C-alpha positions as CSV (number, residue, x, y, z in Angstrom):
1,M,-0.1,0.0,0.1
2,K,1.7,3.3,-1.2
3,R,-1.0,5.8,-2.0
4,I,-4.0,6.6,0.2
5,L,-6.9,8.9,-1.1
6,V,-8.8,11.1,1.4
7,P,-11.9,12.9,-0.1
8,T,-12.7,16.0,2.2
9,D,-15.4,18.7,2.7
10,F,-13.0,20.2,5.4
11,S,-15.5,19.1,8.0
12,E,-14.8,17.6,11.4
13,Q,-15.7,14.4,10.4
14,A,-13.6,14.5,7.3
15,E,-10.5,15.5,9.6
16,Y,-11.1,12.4,11.5
17,A,-10.4,10.2,8.4
18,L,-7.5,12.3,7.4
19,K,-5.9,11.6,11.0
20,V,-6.5,8.0,10.5
21,A,-5.2,8.0,7.0
22,A,-2.0,10.0,8.1
23,E,-1.4,7.1,10.9
24,I,-1.5,4.5,8.3
25,A,0.9,6.5,6.1
26,T,3.2,7.1,8.6
27,K,3.5,3.5,9.5
28,H,3.8,2.4,5.9
29,D,5.5,5.3,4.2
30,C,2.4,6.0,2.0
31,E,1.7,9.2,0.2
32,L,-1.6,11.0,0.8
33,Y,-3.8,12.4,-1.9
34,L,-6.5,14.9,-0.7
35,L,-9.3,15.6,-2.9
36,H,-12.0,18.2,-2.5
37,S,-15.0,18.3,-4.9
38,L,-16.4,21.7,-5.5
39,D,-19.7,22.3,-3.9
40,M,-21.0,24.4,-6.6
41,P,-24.8,24.6,-7.6
42,S,-25.6,22.4,-10.3
43,Q,-26.5,25.3,-12.5
44,I,-23.0,26.7,-12.5
45,R,-21.4,23.2,-12.7
46,G,-23.1,22.3,-16.0
47,V,-21.8,25.4,-17.8
48,E,-18.9,25.2,-20.2
49,N,-15.6,26.5,-18.7
50,A,-17.8,26.7,-15.3
51,S,-14.4,27.0,-13.4
52,A,-13.7,30.3,-14.8
53,M,-16.8,31.9,-13.7
54,P,-16.7,34.2,-10.6
55,E,-19.1,32.1,-8.7
56,A,-16.7,29.1,-9.3
57,L,-13.5,31.1,-8.5
58,Y,-15.2,31.8,-5.0
59,F,-15.5,27.9,-4.3
60,I,-12.2,27.5,-5.5
61,K,-10.7,30.2,-3.2
62,L,-12.7,28.3,-0.2
63,A,-11.1,24.9,-1.2
64,E,-7.6,26.3,-1.4
65,K,-8.0,27.9,2.0
66,G,-9.3,24.8,3.4
67,F,-6.3,22.7,2.0
68,E,-4.0,25.4,3.5
69,N,-5.4,24.9,6.9
70,L,-5.2,21.1,6.6
71,L,-1.5,21.2,5.6
72,K,-0.5,22.9,8.8
73,K,-1.7,20.1,10.9
74,D,0.9,18.6,13.1
75,Y,-0.1,15.0,12.7
76,L,0.6,15.1,8.8
77,G,4.5,15.5,9.7
78,P,6.7,14.5,7.0
79,I,4.2,12.8,4.9
80,E,4.1,13.6,1.3
81,V,0.8,15.1,0.6
82,H,-0.9,16.1,-2.6
83,Q,-4.0,18.1,-3.2
84,A,-6.5,18.4,-5.8
85,I,-9.9,20.1,-6.6
86,G,-12.5,18.2,-8.5
87,H,-15.1,19.8,-10.5
88,A,-17.5,17.0,-10.9
89,E,-19.7,14.9,-8.5
90,I,-17.7,13.7,-5.7
91,Y,-17.9,9.8,-6.8
92,T,-16.9,10.9,-10.3
93,D,-13.8,12.9,-9.0
94,V,-12.8,10.0,-6.6
95,S,-13.0,7.3,-9.5
96,Q,-10.8,9.4,-11.6
97,T,-8.4,10.1,-9.0
98,V,-8.3,6.4,-8.3
99,E,-7.3,5.7,-11.8
100,E,-5.0,8.6,-12.5
101,K,-3.0,8.1,-9.2
102,D,-3.2,4.3,-8.8
103,I,-4.6,4.5,-5.4
104,D,-4.6,1.7,-3.1
105,L,-7.0,2.9,-0.2
106,I,-9.8,5.5,0.2
107,V,-10.3,6.8,3.9
108,M,-13.6,8.8,4.2
109,G,-15.4,10.3,7.0
110,S,-19.2,9.9,7.9
111,H,-21.4,12.9,8.7
112,G,-24.4,13.5,10.9
113,A,-25.8,12.3,14.2
114,S,-26.5,9.0,12.6
115,G,-22.9,8.3,11.4
116,F,-23.0,5.6,8.8
117,K,-26.5,6.4,7.6
118,E,-25.4,9.7,6.1
119,M,-22.3,7.9,4.6
120,F,-24.0,5.1,3.2
121,I,-27.3,6.0,2.4
122,G,-26.5,9.4,1.2
123,S,-26.4,9.4,-2.5
124,N,-23.0,10.6,-3.3
125,T,-21.1,8.7,-0.8
126,E,-22.9,5.7,-1.2
127,K,-21.8,5.8,-4.8
128,V,-18.2,6.2,-4.0
129,V,-18.3,3.0,-1.6
130,R,-20.4,1.0,-4.3
131,T,-18.4,1.8,-7.3
132,S,-14.9,1.9,-5.8
133,K,-12.6,-0.6,-7.2
134,V,-10.3,-0.3,-4.2
135,P,-10.9,-0.7,-0.4
136,V,-13.0,2.1,1.3
137,L,-12.3,2.6,4.9
138,V,-15.2,4.6,6.9
139,I,-14.2,6.6,9.8
140,K,-17.0,7.6,12.1
141,N,-15.4,8.9,15.3
142,D,-12.1,10.6,16.3
143,H,-9.6,8.1,17.0
144,A,-6.3,9.0,19.1
145,K,-4.9,5.9,17.6
146,L,-6.5,3.4,15.4
147,D,-4.9,0.0,16.9
148,I,-6.7,-2.8,14.9
149,K,-6.0,-6.1,16.5
150,D,-9.2,-7.9,15.6
151,F,-11.0,-7.6,12.2
152,V,-14.4,-9.0,11.7
153,F,-14.9,-9.9,8.1
154,A,-18.6,-10.9,7.2
155,T,-19.6,-12.4,3.9
156,D,-21.6,-15.3,2.4
157,F,-18.5,-17.2,1.3
158,T,-19.5,-17.5,-2.3
159,E,-17.1,-18.0,-5.1
160,E,-17.6,-14.4,-6.3
161,C,-16.2,-13.2,-3.1
162,R,-12.8,-14.6,-3.3
163,W,-11.3,-11.5,-4.7
164,S,-12.6,-9.3,-2.3
165,F,-11.5,-11.8,0.5
166,N,-7.9,-11.7,-0.8
167,E,-8.0,-8.0,-0.5
168,A,-9.4,-8.1,3.1
169,Q,-6.5,-10.4,3.7
170,K,-3.9,-7.9,2.6
171,F,-5.4,-5.2,4.5
172,A,-5.4,-7.3,7.6
173,K,-1.7,-8.1,7.2
174,T,-0.8,-4.6,6.5
175,V,-2.1,-3.4,9.8
176,G,-1.1,-6.6,11.7
177,A,-4.8,-7.6,12.7
178,K,-6.2,-11.0,13.1
179,M,-9.1,-11.9,10.8
180,H,-12.3,-13.3,12.3
181,L,-14.4,-14.7,9.3
182,L,-17.9,-14.6,10.1
183,Y,-21.1,-16.4,8.6
184,V,-24.3,-15.3,10.1
185,N,-26.8,-18.1,10.0
186,T,-30.2,-16.7,10.0
187,P,-33.7,-18.4,9.8
188,A,-34.3,-17.5,6.2
189,G,-31.1,-19.2,5.0
190,F,-30.4,-21.6,7.9
191,K,-27.6,-24.0,7.4
192,T,-26.5,-26.6,10.1
193,T,-23.2,-25.9,11.8
194,E,-21.7,-28.8,9.6
195,E,-22.8,-27.1,6.4
196,A,-21.8,-23.6,7.3
197,T,-18.3,-24.8,8.6
198,E,-17.7,-26.9,5.3
199,L,-18.8,-24.0,3.3
200,M,-16.2,-21.5,5.1
201,E,-13.4,-24.1,4.9
202,N,-13.8,-24.9,1.2
203,F,-13.9,-21.1,0.6
204,V,-10.6,-20.5,2.6
205,R,-8.8,-23.6,1.2
206,G,-6.1,-22.7,-1.2
207,M,-6.4,-18.9,-0.5
208,G,-3.0,-18.7,1.6
209,A,-5.0,-17.2,4.5
210,E,-3.1,-16.8,7.9
211,N,-3.8,-15.5,11.2
212,Y,-7.7,-16.2,11.1
213,T,-10.6,-17.9,12.8
214,I,-13.7,-19.3,11.4
215,N,-16.9,-18.2,13.2
216,I,-20.5,-19.2,12.8
217,H,-23.2,-16.7,14.6
218,N,-26.8,-17.4,15.0
219,A,-29.1,-14.3,14.6
220,F,-32.4,-13.3,13.2
221,S,-30.7,-11.1,10.7
222,V,-27.4,-10.4,9.2
223,E,-26.9,-7.0,10.6
224,K,-27.8,-8.1,14.2
225,G,-25.5,-11.0,13.7
226,I,-22.6,-8.9,12.7
227,L,-23.1,-6.4,15.8
228,Q,-23.6,-9.2,18.2
229,F,-20.5,-11.0,17.1
230,T,-18.2,-7.9,16.8
231,K,-19.2,-6.8,20.1
232,L,-18.7,-10.3,21.7
233,K,-15.2,-10.5,20.1
234,D,-14.4,-6.6,21.1
235,A,-13.2,-6.1,17.4
236,Q,-12.1,-2.7,16.3
237,L,-13.1,-3.1,12.6
238,I,-15.7,-4.6,10.7
239,G,-15.2,-5.5,6.8
240,M,-17.5,-7.0,4.3
241,S,-17.8,-7.7,0.5
242,T,-19.8,-5.3,-1.7
243,H,-21.0,-5.4,-5.2
244,G,-23.5,-2.7,-5.9
245,R,-27.2,-3.6,-5.1
246,K,-26.6,-7.3,-4.0
247,G,-23.7,-6.2,-1.8
248,L,-23.9,-2.6,-0.4
249,N,-27.6,-2.3,-0.7
250,H,-28.0,-5.8,0.9
251,F,-26.1,-4.7,3.9
252,F,-26.9,-1.0,4.3
253,N,-30.5,-0.5,3.1
254,G,-33.9,-1.2,5.0
255,S,-33.8,-3.0,8.5
256,I,-30.1,-3.9,8.0
257,S,-29.0,-0.1,7.6
258,E,-31.1,0.5,10.8
259,D,-28.9,-1.5,13.0
260,L,-25.5,-1.2,11.3
261,V,-25.8,2.6,10.6
262,N,-27.0,3.4,14.0
263,H,-25.3,1.1,16.2
264,A,-21.8,0.3,14.8
265,Q,-19.3,2.5,16.6
266,M,-16.1,1.1,14.9
267,P,-14.7,1.8,11.5
268,V,-16.2,-0.1,8.5
269,I,-14.1,-1.1,5.4
270,T,-15.7,-2.5,2.2
271,F,-13.9,-4.5,-0.5
272,K,-15.8,-4.4,-3.9
273,I,-16.4,-8.0,-5.6
274,S,-14.3,-8.1,-8.8
């Protein structure tokens, strides 16, 4: 991992994410890329050469001032920091930056009193998580130090999740965390312990997995199972596979979002299924 992207709107929550990104960058000698997408009215954004308009110049000056203030932060230390201003929707700017700068990880903050609800259900940031080809680490709170020792990775252990699992392994190894693979057994998709264990063992076989445990947790819903097990394990991070509607929306819309969004107090990292 060499390049970390931190989209920022210069809010308090965005700075929480930047602090975490800076900690990771310091430990692993990474470069940081700060990206601010201009919050211009849609009627200006759609105009040709919009960035040259007086209204746009005002937003650009605000962004430049925001970057200037961030770059003075002591926690950035000697980290090599790049900054850029995007002129499109945030998820478009993020996607382009990931491709152009060969980004390895995106670190984002969540907003609002309900935390993850704004981050995942909000249209712009939801699209960043859903469309990102690289892992997205979502930070909700201010962390004096992000010490990840136990990392719960929840998935359905189908063949299509192998790539995302491999990416999760890389991240766990990078931060020195133990992975706790989790299958949530619900009434709707009930499996016996033997069936679930066989499914997980077959999935892991040949993947070169190290420093992990296999866990089956019974619950009435996937989201409650994830939260219950994470609390029991006293883990510091939840990870999961996502692939658009079947992945992200499955985990974060409807009743599932109500529990995870409102009750998860630790960071969440998503890995898009290839």
